[in-house]
ZAMARGU-4260 file (C-alpha; in steps of 0.2 Angstrom, whole numbers, plus 5000, padded with zeros to 4 digits):
<rodrens>
0) 4957/5010/4848 | 4975/5012/4850 | 4980/5030/4851 | 4999/5027/4853 | 5010/5013/4859
5) 5021/5015/4874 | 5035/5028/4871 | 5047/5022/4884 | 5053/5006/4893 | 5055/5005/4912
10) 5065/4992/4920 | 5070/4990/4939 | 5071/4977/4952 | 5052/4978/4954 | 5044/4982/4937
15) 5047/4979/4919 | 5036/4989/4907 | 5038/4976/4893 | 5025/4965/4902 | 5012/4977/4894
20) 5017/4972/4877 | 5005/4957/4877 | 4991/4967/4884 | 4974/4964/4874 | 4962/4977/4880
25) 4943/4976/4882 | 4933/4991/4879 | 4927/4993/4897 | 4945/4990/4905 | 4950/5001/4919
30) 4968/5005/4922 | 4972/5012/4940 | 4989/5021/4937 | 4998/5029/4951 | 5015/5033/4959
35) 5018/5021/4973 | 5010/5026/4990 | 4998/5038/4983 | 4982/5028/4986 | 4984/5014/4974
40) 4976/5000/4985 | 4963/5012/4991 | 4958/5015/4973 | 4958/4997/4969 | 4946/4994/4983
45) 4935/5008/4978 | 4934/5001/4960 | 4932/4983/4967 | 4917/4989/4977 | 4909/4998/4962
50) 4912/4985/4949 | 4906/4970/4960 | 4892/4981/4968 | 4895/4974/4986 | 4906/4976/5001
55) 4914/4959/5000 | 4932/4957/5004 | 4942/4951/4989 | 4961/4948/4986 | 4965/4963/4976
60) 4980/4956/4968 | 4969/4942/4962 | 4955/4953/4955 | 4966/4968/4950 | 4983/4962/4944
65) 4999/4973/4945 | 5004/4970/4927 | 5022/4975/4926 | 5027/4967/4944 | 5041/4956/4938
70) 5044/4949/4955 | 5026/4942/4956 | 5023/4933/4939 | 5030/4931/4922 | 5022/4940/4907
75) 5013/4924/4901 | 5006/4921/4918 | 4998/4939/4921 | 4991/4939/4903 | 4983/4921/4906
80) 4975/4928/4922 | 4969/4943/4913 | 4962/4933/4899 | 4952/4922/4911 | 4944/4936/4921
85) 4925/4937/4918 | 4922/4953/4928 | 4925/4970/4922 | 4944/4971/4923 | 4953/4984/4933
90) 4972/4983/4931 | 4986/4991/4942 | 5001/5000/4936 | 5015/5011/4944 | 5021/5017/4926
95) 5021/5034/4919 | 5008/5035/4905 | 5022/5035/4892 | 5027/5018/4898 | 5009/5011/4894
100) 4999/5009/4878 | 4986/5022/4877 | 4969/5018/4871 | 4954/5029/4869 | 4941/5016/4874
105) 4950/5011/4891 | 4947/5021/4906 | 4963/5028/4916 | 4961/5033/4934 | 4976/5042/4941
110) 4978/5046/4960 | 4989/5060/4965 | 4996/5064/4983 | 5006/5078/4991 | 5024/5072/4988
115) 5030/5076/5005 | 5018/5063/5012 | 5023/5051/4998 | 5041/5052/5002 | 5038/5047/5020
120) 5026/5033/5016 | 5039/5026/5003 | 5052/5025/5017 | 5040/5015/5028 | 5036/5004/5013
125) 5053/5001/5006 | 5062/4999/5023 | 5049/4985/5027 | 5054/4972/5015 | 5060/4956/5023
130) 5076/4948/5019 | 5068/4935/5008 | 5060/4948/4997 | 5076/4958/4996 | 5085/4943/4990
135) 5072/4941/4976 | 5075/4959/4971 | 5094/4956/4971 | 5092/4941/4959 | 5081/4951/4947
140) 5094/4965/4947 | 5109/4954/4944 | 5100/4944/4930 | 5094/4959/4921 | 5108/4967/4911
145) 5099/4984/4911 | 5098/4985/4930 | 5114/4976/4933 | 5116/4977/4952 | 5108/4971/4968
150) 5093/4980/4975 | 5097/4997/4983 | 5093/4996/5002 | 5085/5012/5009 | 5093/5021/5024
155) 5085/5017/5040 | 5082/5036/5044 | 5067/5043/5036 | 5074/5060/5034 | 5090/5053/5026
160) 5079/5043/5014 | 5068/5059/5010 | 5083/5069/5006 | 5091/5056/4995 | 5074/5054/4986
165) 5072/5072/4983 | 5089/5073/4976 | 5087/5059/4964 | 5093/5063/4946 | 5084/5053/4933
170) 5094/5050/4917 | 5088/5045/4900 | 5086/5026/4899 | 5075/5012/4905 | 5081/5012/4923
175) 5070/5025/4932 | 5067/5025/4951 | 5073/5016/4961 | 5064/5005/4964 | 5049/5012/4955
180) 5048/5026/4942 | 5051/5043/4949 | 5036/5051/4958 | 5038/5068/4949 | 5039/5059/4932
185) 5023/5049/4935 | 5013/5064/4941 | 5019/5075/4926 | 5015/5062/4914 | 4996/5060/4919
190) 4994/5079/4921 | 4999/5081/4903 | 4985/5069/4898 | 4972/5076/4910 | 4960/5083/4897
195) 4957/5067/4888 | 4939/5061/4892 | 4945/5044/4897 | 4957/5050/4910 | 4952/5054/4928
200) 4963/5062/4941 | 4958/5059/4959 | 4968/5066/4974 | 4972/5057/4990 | 4966/5072/5001
205) 4949/5073/4992 | 4947/5055/4995 | 4951/5058/5014 | 4939/5073/5015 | 4924/5067/5005
210) 4926/5048/5001 | 4907/5046/4996 | 4908/5061/4985 | 4923/5055/4976 | 4917/5038/4974
215) 4901/5044/4966 | 4912/5055/4954 | 4922/5039/4950 | 4907/5029/4947 | 4900/5042/4935
220) 4917/5042/4926 | 4916/5023/4924 | 4897/5023/4919 | 4893/5012/4935 | 4876/5015/4943
225) 4872/5007/4960 | 4856/5007/4970 | 4856/5020/4983 | 4854/5008/4997 | 4871/5000/4993
230) 4881/5016/4995 | 4884/5016/5013 | 4891/4998/5013 | 4902/5002/4997 | 4909/5018/5006
235) 4912/5009/5022 | 4921/4995/5013 | 4933/5008/5006 | 4937/5017/5022 | 4955/5015/5028
240) 4951/5007/5045 | 4940/4994/5036 | 4954/4990/5024 | 4967/4989/5037 | 4956/4977/5048
245) 4954/4966/5032 | 4972/4968/5027 | 4977/4950/5026 | 4963/4946/5015 | 4964/4961/5004
250) 4983/4960/5001 | 4988/4942/5006 | 5005/4943/4998 | 5011/4956/5011 | 5013/4942/5024
255) 5027/4935/5014 | 5035/4952/5009 | 5035/4963/5024 | 5041/4963/5042 | 5024/4966/5050
260) 5014/4960/5036 | 4998/4969/5031 | 4999/4980/5046 | 5016/4987/5039 | 5008/4989/5022
265) 4992/4998/5028 | 5002/5010/5039 | 4993/5026/5043 | 4983/5032/5029 | 4983/5050/5034
270) 4987/5067/5026 | 5001/5080/5031 | 5011/5068/5042 | 5026/5077/5034 | 5023/5092/5045
275) 5028/5081/5060 | 5044/5074/5053 | 5052/5086/5040 | 5063/5100/5045 | 5062/5117/5036
280) 5077/5113/5026 | 5069/5097/5019 | 5053/5107/5015 | 5064/5120/5005 | 5072/5105/4996
285) 5055/5098/4991 | 5048/5115/4986 | 5064/5119/4975 | 5062/5102/4966 | 5044/5105/4963
290) 5048/5122/4955 | 5061/5113/4944 | 5051/5098/4938 | 5032/5103/4939 | 5021/5116/4931
295) 5012/5128/4943 | 4995/5120/4940 | 5001/5103/4944 | 5011/5108/4959 | 4995/5117/4966
300) 4984/5102/4963 | 4997/5090/4971 | 4997/5102/4986 | 4978/5101/4990 | 4968/5092/4976
305) 4952/5098/4969 | 4947/5108/4984 | 4962/5119/4981 | 4962/5120/4962 | 4945/5114/4955
310) 4944/5100/4942 | 4961/5096/4935 | 4955/5097/4916 | 4951/5116/4919 | 4967/5120/4928
315) 4980/5129/4917 | 4998/5122/4917
</rodrens>
C-alpha cells in the first residue's frame, strides 16, 4: 500500500526522479537505496546471491536496474524491463527517500558509509568517466531546461574535489548534486525513516568487518532462508576481491563508461582510506559540515556503523 508519493523531484545530468512515476510495485520488491560510492553494487551482489540462492555471476544492471539513470534508458524502457522480470525484483536508486514513492509492503535497504571515504571514492569515480560518457552527460544537461548546462568536470586533485564537495550548498529545487543527490541529504532522509519495519540500514564498515553476519541479517529482513551448505559460496561471491575479478561480467557497462573499465569502478573497497589522504584542515571542514547537517545519532552511526552505535532503530537522534 502506498504510504506517500514522492515529495520532491531530482534532476541532474545523471538522474531523473520522474522515472519512478511509472513504478508499479510488487509486494516483495526490494529497493537498494544509497548515496553513490557507499556500497551500492556490493549490496546488489549480496541481494542477488540471496534472491537467486547461488554464487553465479550475473550482470547486475540487467537483474537490478538503476531506475532513474536517465543516461542509460528511457522511462518506458526501464519499466518494460521491470515488468518482464520473473525473479524477486531488487531495484537500485541513488535518490533520497523523499524522491521515491514510499510503500509499506516494499523493502528498502539503505547502505551508509563514512563520508570522508565517500568523498574520495566519488572523486575516483567521477574523474574516471571517458570523453564519450561526458559528452552524453553534456547533451542531457543542455537538453534539460532544469539542468541547463554541460556536465561539471571534477578537478583532477582529490583534495580540491573533496573541499569543493564539502562546501556544496544545496538550494531548494530539483537540481541537487552534482551529479547525484548530495550525500548528506541522502543519509539524513533514510535515517529519518529508520524505525519503519520495512527499512533496513546497513553500514559499509559492518559489511567489511562481518560480511556473513550482515548477510544473514539482510536475509532475515528479506524473509529469505537458504540452506546452510550454501552460505560459504554466497558469502564468497559477495567479497570485494571476487567481485573485482568478475567486474566485467557484473558491471559490463563500465567498459564503455570509464577509463580503465571495471577495474576503475571496483577501485579499492577499503575503509578509512581518508586517513592517508586528507589533511587536518580537510577533516575539520568535514566535521563542521557534519555538525551543521546531521543529527548526533546519524553522525555517530556514519562514523562506525552498528559496532559503534548498535542497531539504528534504537539510536536516538
